[in-house]
A tleap script that builds the chain and sets N, CA, C and O, in Angstrom:
source leaprc.protein.ff14SB
mol = sequence {
  NMET ILE ASP CYS GLN SER ASP LEU LEU SER
  ASN LEU GLU SER ARG PHE THR VAL PRO LEU
  ILE ALA ILE ASP ASN ARG ARG ASN ALA ILE
  ASP ARG LEU HIE PRO LEU PHE THR ILE GLU
  GLY THR VAL MET MET MET ILE THR GLU LEU
  ALA GLY ALA ILE PRO ALA ARG SER ILE GLY
  ARG ARG VAL ALA THR LEU ALA ALA GLN GLU
  TYR GLU ILE LYS THR ALA LEU ASP MET LEU
  ILE SER GLY CILE
}
set mol.1.N position { 1.267 6.540 -1.945 }
set mol.1.CA position { 1.457 5.519 -0.864 }
set mol.1.C position { -0.015 4.998 -0.399 }
set mol.1.O position { -0.984 5.739 -0.566 }
set mol.2.N position { -0.143 3.900 0.101 }
set mol.2.CA position { -1.461 3.391 0.725 }
set mol.2.C position { -1.418 3.533 2.107 }
set mol.2.O position { -0.503 3.041 2.768 }
set mol.3.N position { -2.409 4.221 2.639 }
set mol.3.CA position { -2.577 4.225 4.149 }
set mol.3.C position { -3.247 2.956 4.598 }
set mol.3.O position { -4.427 2.727 4.331 }
set mol.4.N position { -2.458 2.107 5.307 }
set mol.4.CA position { -3.239 0.872 5.647 }
set mol.4.C position { -3.639 0.882 7.006 }
set mol.4.O position { -4.127 -0.159 7.445 }
set mol.5.N position { -3.521 1.886 7.773 }
set mol.5.CA position { -3.865 1.744 9.220 }
set mol.5.C position { -5.368 2.044 9.310 }
set mol.5.O position { -5.960 2.821 8.562 }
set mol.6.N position { -5.932 1.318 10.341 }
set mol.6.CA position { -7.403 1.495 10.568 }
set mol.6.C position { -7.686 2.836 11.160 }
set mol.6.O position { -7.020 3.373 12.046 }
set mol.7.N position { -8.781 3.332 10.554 }
set mol.7.CA position { -9.211 4.688 11.044 }
set mol.7.C position { -9.782 4.666 12.358 }
set mol.7.O position { -10.165 5.718 12.869 }
set mol.8.N position { -9.884 3.475 13.004 }
set mol.8.CA position { -10.169 3.523 14.535 }
set mol.8.C position { -8.899 3.953 15.380 }
set mol.8.O position { -9.032 4.161 16.586 }
set mol.9.N position { -7.771 4.077 14.809 }
set mol.9.CA position { -6.632 4.466 15.445 }
set mol.9.C position { -6.174 5.881 14.791 }
set mol.9.O position { -4.987 6.200 14.722 }
set mol.10.N position { -7.201 6.670 14.331 }
set mol.10.CA position { -6.771 7.973 13.761 }
set mol.10.C position { -6.156 8.902 14.853 }
set mol.10.O position { -5.486 9.866 14.484 }
set mol.11.N position { -6.345 8.667 16.132 }
set mol.11.CA position { -5.749 9.478 17.060 }
set mol.11.C position { -4.305 9.418 17.252 }
set mol.11.O position { -3.704 10.313 17.846 }
set mol.12.N position { -3.739 8.406 16.776 }
set mol.12.CA position { -2.297 8.244 16.768 }
set mol.12.C position { -1.576 9.310 15.899 }
set mol.12.O position { -2.144 9.826 14.936 }
set mol.13.N position { -0.405 9.601 16.238 }
set mol.13.CA position { 0.388 10.549 15.637 }
set mol.13.C position { 1.177 10.135 14.225 }
set mol.13.O position { 1.759 10.923 13.479 }
set mol.14.N position { 1.048 8.723 14.055 }
set mol.14.CA position { 1.593 8.027 12.881 }
set mol.14.C position { 0.691 7.231 12.108 }
set mol.14.O position { -0.393 6.928 12.608 }
set mol.15.N position { 1.001 6.837 10.915 }
set mol.15.CA position { 0.027 6.077 10.116 }
set mol.15.C position { 1.021 5.046 9.472 }
set mol.15.O position { 2.208 5.281 9.243 }
set mol.16.N position { 0.405 3.940 9.230 }
set mol.16.CA position { 1.229 2.742 8.652 }
set mol.16.C position { 0.849 2.724 7.206 }
set mol.16.O position { -0.297 2.526 6.803 }
set mol.17.N position { 1.897 2.945 6.455 }
set mol.17.CA position { 1.804 3.104 4.891 }
set mol.17.C position { 2.709 2.059 4.299 }
set mol.17.O position { 3.623 1.433 4.834 }
set mol.18.N position { 2.169 2.011 2.877 }
set mol.18.CA position { 2.950 1.338 2.036 }
set mol.18.C position { 3.124 1.979 0.729 }
set mol.18.O position { 2.110 2.327 0.124 }
set mol.19.N position { 4.489 2.214 0.124 }
set mol.19.CA position { 4.767 2.991 -0.953 }
set mol.19.C position { 4.120 2.271 -2.130 }
set mol.19.O position { 3.874 1.065 -2.135 }
set mol.20.N position { 3.847 3.174 -3.197 }
set mol.20.CA position { 3.470 2.714 -4.524 }
set mol.20.C position { 4.423 3.430 -5.456 }
set mol.20.O position { 4.846 4.572 -5.278 }
set mol.21.N position { 4.743 2.551 -6.572 }
set mol.21.CA position { 5.426 3.208 -7.660 }
set mol.21.C position { 4.953 2.939 -8.948 }
set mol.21.O position { 4.519 1.811 -9.182 }
set mol.22.N position { 4.970 3.865 -9.894 }
set mol.22.CA position { 4.504 3.557 -11.162 }
set mol.22.C position { 5.408 2.740 -11.914 }
set mol.22.O position { 6.626 2.892 -11.825 }
set mol.23.N position { 4.815 1.788 -12.731 }
set mol.23.CA position { 5.662 0.641 -13.268 }
set mol.23.C position { 5.595 0.751 -14.677 }
set mol.23.O position { 4.619 1.291 -15.197 }
set mol.24.N position { 6.662 0.231 -15.448 }
set mol.24.CA position { 6.447 -0.037 -16.893 }
set mol.24.C position { 6.764 -1.614 -17.102 }
set mol.24.O position { 6.590 -2.109 -18.215 }
set mol.25.N position { 7.173 -2.300 -16.150 }
set mol.25.CA position { 7.325 -3.780 -16.194 }
set mol.25.C position { 7.323 -4.326 -14.956 }
set mol.25.O position { 7.349 -3.544 -14.006 }
set mol.26.N position { 7.295 -5.631 -14.726 }
set mol.26.CA position { 7.265 -6.365 -13.494 }
set mol.26.C position { 8.471 -7.375 -13.351 }
set mol.26.O position { 8.396 -8.513 -12.888 }
set mol.27.N position { 9.568 -6.760 -13.823 }
set mol.27.CA position { 10.780 -7.934 -13.970 }
set mol.27.C position { 11.139 -8.440 -12.602 }
set mol.27.O position { 11.438 -9.631 -12.518 }
set mol.28.N position { 11.151 -7.639 -11.433 }
set mol.28.CA position { 11.408 -8.231 -10.102 }
set mol.28.C position { 10.502 -8.341 -9.244 }
set mol.28.O position { 10.813 -8.474 -8.060 }
set mol.29.N position { 9.096 -8.309 -9.670 }
set mol.29.CA position { 8.032 -8.367 -8.832 }
set mol.29.C position { 7.761 -9.705 -8.425 }
set mol.29.O position { 8.130 -10.611 -9.172 }
set mol.30.N position { 7.069 -10.024 -7.169 }
set mol.30.CA position { 6.482 -11.120 -6.804 }
set mol.30.C position { 5.023 -10.943 -6.493 }
set mol.30.O position { 4.601 -10.236 -5.578 }
set mol.31.N position { 4.252 -11.673 -7.366 }
set mol.31.CA position { 2.765 -11.407 -7.629 }
set mol.31.C position { 2.094 -11.128 -6.218 }
set mol.31.O position { 1.496 -10.058 -6.106 }
set mol.32.N position { 2.125 -11.790 -5.379 }
set mol.32.CA position { 1.448 -11.899 -4.015 }
set mol.32.C position { 2.054 -10.578 -3.235 }
set mol.32.O position { 1.284 -9.931 -2.526 }
set mol.33.N position { 3.175 -10.252 -3.340 }
set mol.33.CA position { 3.866 -9.249 -2.520 }
set mol.33.C position { 3.747 -7.854 -3.210 }
set mol.33.O position { 3.764 -6.805 -2.565 }
set mol.34.N position { 3.625 -7.918 -4.589 }
set mol.34.CA position { 3.732 -6.635 -5.252 }
set mol.34.C position { 2.392 -6.419 -6.190 }
set mol.34.O position { 2.541 -6.305 -7.406 }
set mol.35.N position { 1.229 -6.373 -5.663 }
set mol.35.CA position { -0.164 -6.179 -6.461 }
set mol.35.C position { 0.000 -4.923 -7.168 }
set mol.35.O position { 0.781 -4.014 -6.883 }
set mol.36.N position { -0.806 -4.980 -8.098 }
set mol.36.CA position { -0.780 -3.845 -9.147 }
set mol.36.C position { -2.355 -3.163 -8.918 }
set mol.36.O position { -3.379 -3.826 -8.751 }
set mol.37.N position { -2.266 -1.716 -8.955 }
set mol.37.CA position { -3.513 -0.949 -8.964 }
set mol.37.C position { -3.454 0.075 -9.916 }
set mol.37.O position { -2.385 0.658 -10.099 }
set mol.38.N position { -4.555 0.402 -10.608 }
set mol.38.CA position { -4.554 1.524 -11.553 }
set mol.38.C position { -5.308 2.765 -10.572 }
set mol.38.O position { -6.380 2.714 -9.967 }
set mol.39.N position { -4.483 3.682 -10.655 }
set mol.39.CA position { -4.918 5.060 -9.922 }
set mol.39.C position { -4.660 6.173 -10.876 }
set mol.39.O position { -3.557 6.419 -11.362 }
set mol.40.N position { -5.799 6.849 -11.113 }
set mol.40.CA position { -6.016 7.958 -12.062 }
set mol.40.C position { -5.335 7.590 -13.315 }
set mol.40.O position { -4.630 8.470 -13.810 }
set mol.41.N position { -5.410 6.479 -13.910 }
set mol.41.CA position { -5.020 6.072 -15.279 }
set mol.41.C position { -3.533 5.474 -15.273 }
set mol.41.O position { -2.987 5.190 -16.339 }
set mol.42.N position { -2.935 5.303 -14.119 }
set mol.42.CA position { -1.566 5.028 -13.957 }
set mol.42.C position { -1.466 3.699 -13.118 }
set mol.42.O position { -1.926 3.577 -11.982 }
set mol.43.N position { -0.791 2.696 -13.840 }
set mol.43.CA position { -0.595 1.350 -13.200 }
set mol.43.C position { 0.534 1.590 -12.122 }
set mol.43.O position { 1.655 2.019 -12.392 }
set mol.44.N position { 0.057 1.235 -10.799 }
set mol.44.CA position { 1.115 1.446 -9.640 }
set mol.44.C position { 1.297 0.151 -9.071 }
set mol.44.O position { 0.342 -0.626 -9.056 }
set mol.45.N position { 2.504 -0.211 -8.557 }
set mol.45.CA position { 2.877 -1.502 -7.890 }
set mol.45.C position { 2.904 -1.058 -6.432 }
set mol.45.O position { 3.262 0.081 -6.133 }
set mol.46.N position { 2.536 -1.931 -5.553 }
set mol.46.CA position { 2.683 -1.872 -4.046 }
set mol.46.C position { 3.917 -2.320 -3.782 }
set mol.46.O position { 4.242 -3.398 -4.279 }
set mol.47.N position { 4.831 -1.615 -2.973 }
set mol.47.CA position { 6.174 -2.081 -2.684 }
set mol.47.C position { 6.148 -2.557 -1.203 }
set mol.47.O position { 6.717 -1.884 -0.344 }
set mol.48.N position { 5.530 -3.649 -0.910 }
set mol.48.CA position { 5.186 -3.931 0.532 }
set mol.48.C position { 6.273 -4.036 1.364 }
set mol.48.O position { 6.149 -3.667 2.532 }
set mol.49.N position { 7.586 -4.588 0.866 }
set mol.49.CA position { 8.627 -4.537 1.765 }
set mol.49.C position { 9.140 -3.276 2.301 }
set mol.49.O position { 9.928 -3.309 3.246 }
set mol.50.N position { 8.727 -2.053 1.731 }
set mol.50.CA position { 9.098 -0.957 2.185 }
set mol.50.C position { 8.017 -0.095 3.079 }
set mol.50.O position { 7.976 1.120 3.270 }
set mol.51.N position { 7.241 -1.043 3.514 }
set mol.51.CA position { 5.983 -0.639 4.515 }
set mol.51.C position { 6.735 -0.006 5.887 }
set mol.51.O position { 7.796 -0.386 6.381 }
set mol.52.N position { 5.943 0.963 6.296 }
set mol.52.CA position { 6.358 1.664 7.590 }
set mol.52.C position { 5.441 2.673 8.127 }
set mol.52.O position { 4.401 2.973 7.541 }
set mol.53.N position { 5.830 3.226 9.290 }
set mol.53.CA position { 5.139 4.334 9.796 }
set mol.53.C position { 5.684 5.612 9.410 }
set mol.53.O position { 6.894 5.805 9.300 }
set mol.54.N position { 4.819 6.466 9.209 }
set mol.54.CA position { 5.088 7.922 8.861 }
set mol.54.C position { 4.329 8.890 9.712 }
set mol.54.O position { 3.303 8.498 10.266 }
set mol.55.N position { 4.766 10.188 9.872 }
set mol.55.CA position { 3.883 10.944 10.668 }
set mol.55.C position { 2.541 11.347 10.002 }
set mol.55.O position { 2.512 11.682 8.818 }
set mol.56.N position { 1.587 11.316 10.671 }
set mol.56.CA position { 0.193 11.543 10.074 }
set mol.56.C position { 0.115 12.837 9.431 }
set mol.56.O position { -0.490 12.999 8.372 }
set mol.57.N position { 0.730 13.779 10.064 }
set mol.57.CA position { 0.717 15.134 9.447 }
set mol.57.C position { 1.393 15.215 8.008 }
set mol.57.O position { 1.086 16.099 7.209 }
set mol.58.N position { 2.296 14.268 7.747 }
set mol.58.CA position { 2.948 14.351 6.491 }
set mol.58.C position { 2.055 13.864 5.250 }
set mol.58.O position { 2.439 14.025 4.092 }
set mol.59.N position { 1.010 13.343 5.531 }
set mol.59.CA position { -0.058 12.549 4.556 }
set mol.59.C position { -0.694 13.786 3.810 }
set mol.59.O position { -1.196 14.696 4.471 }
set mol.60.N position { -0.675 13.813 2.605 }
set mol.60.CA position { -1.465 14.822 1.774 }
set mol.60.C position { -2.875 14.284 1.493 }
set mol.60.O position { -3.348 13.337 2.122 }
set mol.61.N position { -3.474 14.889 0.586 }
set mol.61.CA position { -4.920 14.628 0.259 }
set mol.61.C position { -4.995 13.184 -0.370 }
set mol.61.O position { -4.055 12.631 -0.940 }
set mol.62.N position { -6.230 12.666 -0.185 }
set mol.62.CA position { -6.448 11.338 -0.754 }
set mol.62.C position { -6.831 11.668 -2.248 }
set mol.62.O position { -7.544 12.587 -2.650 }
set mol.63.N position { -6.186 10.694 -2.966 }
set mol.63.CA position { -6.450 10.742 -4.425 }
set mol.63.C position { -7.321 9.627 -4.995 }
set mol.63.O position { -7.849 9.750 -6.100 }
set mol.64.N position { -7.455 8.637 -4.308 }
set mol.64.CA position { -8.324 7.430 -4.697 }
set mol.64.C position { -8.483 6.540 -3.284 }
set mol.64.O position { -7.820 6.667 -2.254 }
set mol.65.N position { -9.510 5.651 -3.545 }
set mol.65.CA position { -9.584 4.591 -2.517 }
set mol.65.C position { -9.265 3.233 -3.034 }
set mol.65.O position { -9.603 2.871 -4.161 }
set mol.66.N position { -8.659 2.542 -2.257 }
set mol.66.CA position { -8.497 1.104 -2.897 }
set mol.66.C position { -9.257 0.055 -1.993 }
set mol.66.O position { -8.797 -1.086 -1.948 }
set mol.67.N position { -10.387 0.367 -1.272 }
set mol.67.CA position { -11.187 -0.428 -0.551 }
set mol.67.C position { -11.632 -1.656 -1.188 }
set mol.67.O position { -11.738 -2.714 -0.568 }
set mol.68.N position { -11.916 -1.507 -2.543 }
set mol.68.CA position { -12.256 -2.727 -3.332 }
set mol.68.C position { -11.119 -3.718 -3.436 }
set mol.68.O position { -11.359 -4.902 -3.671 }
set mol.69.N position { -9.954 -3.290 -3.278 }
set mol.69.CA position { -8.846 -4.131 -3.372 }
set mol.69.C position { -8.274 -4.668 -2.019 }
set mol.69.O position { -7.182 -5.236 -1.986 }
set mol.70.N position { -9.039 -4.476 -0.902 }
set mol.70.CA position { -8.603 -4.715 0.368 }
set mol.70.C position { -8.054 -6.299 0.368 }
set mol.70.O position { -7.088 -6.592 1.073 }
set mol.71.N position { -8.598 -7.114 -0.305 }
set mol.71.CA position { -8.118 -8.645 -0.203 }
set mol.71.C position { -6.745 -8.705 -0.689 }
set mol.71.O position { -5.930 -9.392 -0.075 }
set mol.72.N position { -6.370 -7.975 -1.854 }
set mol.72.CA position { -4.912 -7.961 -2.476 }
set mol.72.C position { -3.909 -7.330 -1.542 }
set mol.72.O position { -2.782 -7.768 -1.313 }
set mol.73.N position { -4.490 -6.186 -1.002 }
set mol.73.CA position { -3.535 -5.375 0.127 }
set mol.73.C position { -3.277 -6.221 1.313 }
set mol.73.O position { -2.149 -6.238 1.806 }
set mol.74.N position { -4.277 -6.949 1.820 }
set mol.74.CA position { -4.094 -7.673 3.009 }
set mol.74.C position { -3.180 -8.957 2.768 }
set mol.74.O position { -2.426 -9.414 3.628 }
set mol.75.N position { -3.350 -9.503 1.432 }
set mol.75.CA position { -2.635 -10.712 0.996 }
set mol.75.C position { -1.015 -10.257 0.970 }
set mol.75.O position { -0.108 -10.919 1.474 }
set mol.76.N position { -0.890 -9.213 0.399 }
set mol.76.CA position { 0.494 -8.785 0.383 }
set mol.76.C position { 1.246 -8.474 1.546 }
set mol.76.O position { 2.463 -8.652 1.600 }
set mol.77.N position { 0.465 -7.947 2.622 }
set mol.77.CA position { 0.947 -7.613 4.074 }
set mol.77.C position { 1.220 -8.886 4.640 }
set mol.77.O position { 2.248 -9.084 5.288 }
set mol.78.N position { 0.255 -9.874 4.412 }
set mol.78.CA position { 0.388 -11.149 5.087 }
set mol.78.C position { 1.690 -11.966 4.505 }
set mol.78.O position { 2.406 -12.644 5.242 }
set mol.79.N position { 1.898 -11.827 3.167 }
set mol.79.CA position { 3.114 -12.481 2.552 }
set mol.79.C position { 4.265 -11.858 3.134 }
set mol.79.O position { 5.233 -12.565 3.416 }
set mol.80.N position { 4.287 -10.524 3.367 }
set mol.80.CA position { 5.449 -9.887 4.095 }
set mol.80.C position { 5.859 -10.409 5.425 }
set mol.80.O position { 7.013 -10.691 5.746 }
set mol.81.N position { 4.668 -10.523 6.257 }
set mol.81.CA position { 4.962 -10.957 7.554 }
set mol.81.C position { 5.061 -12.460 7.886 }
set mol.81.O position { 5.861 -12.922 8.699 }
set mol.82.N position { 4.180 -13.165 7.187 }
set mol.82.CA position { 4.262 -14.604 7.434 }
set mol.82.C position { 4.882 -15.446 6.235 }
set mol.82.O position { 5.153 -16.624 6.463 }
set mol.83.N position { 5.109 -14.951 5.050 }
set mol.83.CA position { 5.590 -15.602 3.940 }
set mol.83.C position { 4.615 -16.478 3.319 }
set mol.83.O position { 4.929 -17.326 2.484 }
set mol.84.N position { 3.396 -16.270 3.738 }
set mol.84.CA position { 2.329 -17.139 2.896 }
set mol.84.C position { 1.177 -16.359 2.365 }
set mol.84.O position { 0.302 -16.921 1.707 }
savepdb mol mol.pdb
quit
């Protein structure tokens, strides 16, 4: 999953996250809504429409950072919320 919540709000008991799934094809993907990221050698697709809050305590250890892909992540969230 991608933790999309600002660390300025780390005192909240929940975190806004978006799931990732390993993929082997993009048959039903919408490019702007479902960006791809390579994490530890595996291609993962952001499943933006399944975004939601989860308890902060249920988040495990960080395995990677996607800070360099901030534009793609924000574009996917914008597509989900505004359709553009």
